[in-house]
N, C-alpha and C positions, 0 to 999 in steps of 0.2 A: 474285661469285668469288672475296670475299676471303679467305674462312674456310680457302681452299687456299695462304696463303700465310703466312707466322712470320717476325716480323722477328727477324735474329741480332741479339743485343746487343755483340756485341763488336766485327764485318764493320760493324754500322750498315746491312745491306740487308735486303731481303724476299727469301725462297726460295719457289719452290713443294716444300714439304715431301713431296707423295705423291712427288716425284723422287728426296728423299731415302733415300725405302723403299724404292723401286724400285731405287735403285743400293746400297742398302745391301745386301740380299737378291741379288740379282742375282749382285753383286760378288761375297759371301760364297760365293757355291756354284762363282762362276768362279774366284775366286781358290785357293777348296782342292783344284779341282779341277787346275788348271793351274799351283800350287806357288809361287804369287806375293799379292801384296798385293792387286792390281790397281789398281794405282794409274794405269799405263797408262790406265783406263777411269774411276776416278775422279775425279783432277782434272782432265782437260779437265771429263767430265760437269759437278762443282763450279761449274767457271770458265764452262760455257756456262748453267746455272741461274742464275747471276748474280754468285757472288764471286770479288770481287779473286782475280788471280792467286795472293801472297802467301797470302792469305786460304785458296785453295786446295786450295793445297801443304800447309799444316802441317796447316788438318781433315783433309784426306784420311789425313795420316803418322798421328794420333790416332786416328781410327779405325780405321787400317791393324795398328797395332800391337795389340790387342786382338783382333783376328780373329785374327791371322796365331796367336798363341798357343795359341787354340782345334786351328785347324789342327795348327797343328807336334805339339800332345798325340796326335790322332787318326792323324798317319801313323807317330808311334812306332810304337803300338800295331801298326802290319801292318811293323814293319822298314823302313821308307823311309826314314830317315832319317840317315846317317852322319855322328854328334856330333864322332867327330874333325876330319873336315874342316870340318864346321862352324865348330869351335871356330879352328882354323889361320885361317880368312878374316875373322873376327872384330876384329881389328886393322886391317887393312886397308880396313875394313868404316865403323869410326868415323872414323877418319883422313880417306878419302874423301868419307863423309857432310857431315863440317864443313867440309871446303874448298867444297865445294857449297854450303851453307847460308850463306856467307859471302859467296860470289859471285851470291845471292839476293839479299840485301842489299843489295847495290854497285850490281846492276841495278835497283831499286829505287828505289834514289836517283836514279840516273839518270836515271829513269820509262821504259825500255827491257824490262823486265820479261817485259810480258806477249808480245811480239815477241818473243823470243827466244829465249824457253820453246816456246813455241809452235812454231816456227821448227824448233828441234832438236828439239821432238816428232816433226814429220814426216818430218826426215832419217832419226830412231833407227829409228821405225815402218818405213819402206819397206826400209831393210835388212832388216833383223828379216823381215819381212814375205817377200823374196826371198833369204832363208837358207832361212826353212821350205820353201819352195817349190819350191827348187834339190832340196833335201835330198831331199822326197818325189819329186820328178821322177828323180833319181838311182838312190833304193832301186828305183822302181819298174821303171827301165830295166834294173837288176841282176836283178830276179827275171826280166822276159822273159828275159833271155840266157841264164839261169840252168836256165829251163823250157826253151827251144830248141835247148840243148844236151845236155838229157836228166838235170841234174843235179836235183837233190834245192834247191828253195830255203832259202837259210837263212834264219830267222826275227828270227836277232840280228844280221846284216848293216845296215850301214846305208849311207847314198848320200853325204851329205858324212863324210870320216875326216878333219878336221883334225886331228884329238886325237892320228893318228900321228906327227905331224909336232912335235904339241910336245912330246911324252912322248920324242924323241930329245933334249932339253934335259936333258943331265947335272947341272947345277949343285949342287952341294951344300948342305944337307942331302937326301938323297933320303926319301922317306916314302911307307910302305904304306897305303892306303886299304882296309881289309878290306872295309867293305859295299859300297864303289861297285866293289870290286874291279882297284883301280888303284896302279901303284908310277912316280910321278912327283914331279919335283923340288919343294922347298915352295915354292919360290919363286914356280911355276905358279896357283897357287889364290892365294895371297896377293895376286900382279899383278891377276888378275880383280878379286879381293876390294874392290880400292882404286878401280879404272873403277869399278863400279858404285856401292861407295859415292858414287863422286862424283856420278856418275848421279842415285843418289836423292838426294841433298841438294838439286841445282841442280834436277831436275824434278819431286822430292814425291814419287816413288816409292820402293818399298823396294828394288829395285832389282833384282827377281825379271825384270822386262823384258826384261832382259839376262843377269841372270846366271841364269836356268835355259836360256836356250837353250848360252850359254856352259858352266854345265857338261856339257852334251850333247858339244857342237860341239870344245871347246876339251880339255877334261878326262876326258871321252870315259865321264860315268855314264849307266849305265844309263837310259831317261827318267822310271821309279816313285821311285829314289831321287836323280833329281834336283831333279822335284818336292818330295820332302819335306826335303832339303835346304836347298834354297831357302826354303822357308817358315822353316824353323828362323833362315836366314841373315834373314829378312824379318821376325820375329819382334824379334831384336836389333838392327837398327840402325829400327826402326821405334819400338820406347821410348824409346832414345838421341834420335832424332829430335822424338818427341814431345815430349819433356822439352826439347829445345832451340830447338822452334821455339814451345812455349809463354813461355816466356822471354822470346820478343823479341818477343813482345804479336802473335803467327798463325795464333794457333790457335781457331777457335769451335767453343767445347764442346760446346755446344748442336745442333748440328749431327752432332756427332761422336758423340755419344751416340744419337740416332734413329737414323743410321748400323748403328750398331753392336749393337744390337738386333735388326734384320734381318739382320746380317750372319752374327751368331754362330750362327743357326738353319743359313741357307744354307750358310757353312763344311762343318756338320755332312754336308750332301749329298755337296757336289765331294768332299770325303774320301773319303768312301766308294764313288764312283761312278769312282777310280783305281783300285778293286780288279775293277772290269771292263770298262775301256775302257782300252787298254795300247797303249804307241810310238807307233807315229805315227797313231791317232785321236788321241790328242792332242793331236799337233803339226800334222795338218790344220786342228784344232777352232782351235788357237791362232791359225795363221794368218790362218784367216778373221777372228777378235777386232779381231787388230791393225790389219784392210786397213778394217774397220768405222767402227774409232776415228781413222783416219788422219784418211777420208772428213770426218769430224763436223767435224775441227778446220781441214779446207781449206774448206769451209762458213762457218767464224767466221770465216777471215781475209779471206773474200772480197771484202768489201765495203770491206777497208781497202785495193785496190788494183784495184777497178772499181767500176760504179754501181751495182752490185747494192745492192736493200732489205738493208737492215741487219735487220730486223725477221722478213722473210721468211728469210734467211739464218739466222739464231738460233733459230728454232721448226724448220726444217726439221735444224739441224745436232741439236738438243733431242730430238726424234724420234727420229732415224739413233741415236745413243749410248744413249737408252732402249730402242730397239728391239733392237737388236744384243747388249744384256744381258740381255731379256727373251727374246729369241728361243734364245741361247746355251746360259742357265739353263734352259729349259725341253729341248732337246735332253739335255744331261748327264744331267737329273731323269730325261729318260722310259728314256734306255740305263743308268741305275741300276736302272728297276725292272725294265727287261728283263732285265738282267743278274742280279738276284735271285730270278726268277721263275727261269730256266733252272737258277740253282744251287740252288733246291729240290727243281724235280725231279729233277734231275742226284743229289739226294741219297733222293730217295724210290726211283728206281728203282735203286740200289745196295742201298738194306735189302731191298727185295721180291727182287734176287736170292739175296740173302743164305740158308745152308738155315737152317729154322727149326731 
């Protein structure tokens, strides 16, 4: 079965190349749908497939930059991108990214990068999963209370409303974000962008893992606008990150190109799917993906702290992360087809009702 493995010349390791294709196509769909580069799955996925963590980070960022450019262009056509908000967040994203990238180089010299990055991933994934499902639970409770009181359910209501508290911050300059429908202090998106930029640099993510929820829960963006605007930011940080990690010699371009071919196709599907799956449908699917990713990392860490068989845990972890990517991609694709069919049927029905 040697033909299933390909040598990565820069990293010096042999990689299961069908796994790269599955990651590329699947994360292209998922990234375009959730509004992020998908690195929260790809970086652990590449590490699980055999890349050293520093190379997994650099390679994923290079692949992510090209894919996010394609997705951003598609979301722009749908009016889902608040370019003003994206440009305001740009400075904080780049500064934070460089701080994070320098920390990775420092941890690599100490020999602690693998353990620190994985543990930080787990903490972050646990927090994001809790936040998403807590939001969904509160939303459902509000809807039940509205029905019990005989009121009409508000489709725009949310469960977690942290953004209302943050909007009370009135530190000048104040800005209007017309696409997102927000009026807030400029320091709010700048602060969010620095934090997500730092995470992007140290974890090898486009920042979308936390930026998309931050745009929703801290800034108060509608979900579809958060998706499009986040992809714009992922594109910017990804292009910068690809350059800085390539300069540091931690980017495996062969793997990045293999994934990008699949991702360019998948990104088109994921972006179009947001036209038919809105709001909390996106958030629930996102939460499930986060949990699956966290479980795969736990399996990878398990042999370091127990007597568990490392080969068995690694194999299960690989199957799990690729299985989550495949299952979510299939779900999004099916929902997109169903939505497109319903839209065509509605148009035909409307045309049939028109007088001749």
